[in-house]
N, C-alpha and C positions, 0 to 999 in steps of 0.2 A: 552766764545769764540764760534763763529759760526762754524758749521761743514759742510764741502762740501761733498755732496753725489752724486755720479754718477752711473747710472745703465744703462745697455743695455739688452733688452729682445727681443727675436724674436722666432717665431714658424715656423720652416721650415725644409728642408731636408739638413742634414750635409753631405758635400762631403769633407772628410778629405784629400784625395789626392790632391784636388784642393784648399784646405783651404778656403772654402766658405760655406755659408748657403743660400739657396734659399727659399724665402718666397713667397707664392702665396696669394695675397689679392683679394678682389672683383674687384679692379680697375687696378691692375698691378702685374707683376712678379718682385720681388726685389731680387737682388743678393748682399750679404754682403761679403766683404773681411775679413775673420776671422783674418788674420794677422794684418790688420789695427785696427780692433776692439780691439784685445788683446794688441796691441801696445800702445793704449791709457792708459792702466793700468800698463804697464811695470814699474817695480821698486817700485810699491806701494803695500801696504798690501791689499790683495783682499779676497773676499769670492767667491768661484766658485761653480756653481751648474749646473747640466745638467740632463735632464730627457727625457724619451720617453713615448709615449702612445702606448701600445701594447695589443694584445689579450692574456689574461692569461689562455686560455684554455689548454695550455701545462701542467699546474699544476694540472688539474682536474684528479681525479682517474677514470679510465674507467673499463669496465668489465674485460678486459684482465689483468689489474694491480691487481684487486681483486683476480683473480684466481691464479696469481703467488704468492701473499702473502699467500693464503691458502695452496699452495703446500709447502711453506717454513716452515710452522708450524708443 
């Protein structure tokens, strides 16, 4: 039996209060209605994934952190 597979992918800015995702491409600015996107999958078994690209420097140990750890020992 054939299996139907439907996917939606976009990279953009999530505005949860407006329920939209804004994607900027080389040719245009596209705004997706998140309610409509999710509505297509309503009532179905889904796999949901979300991620962000961010600076991980907040996890780096700096000089001040090293000194505080030395003081605690």
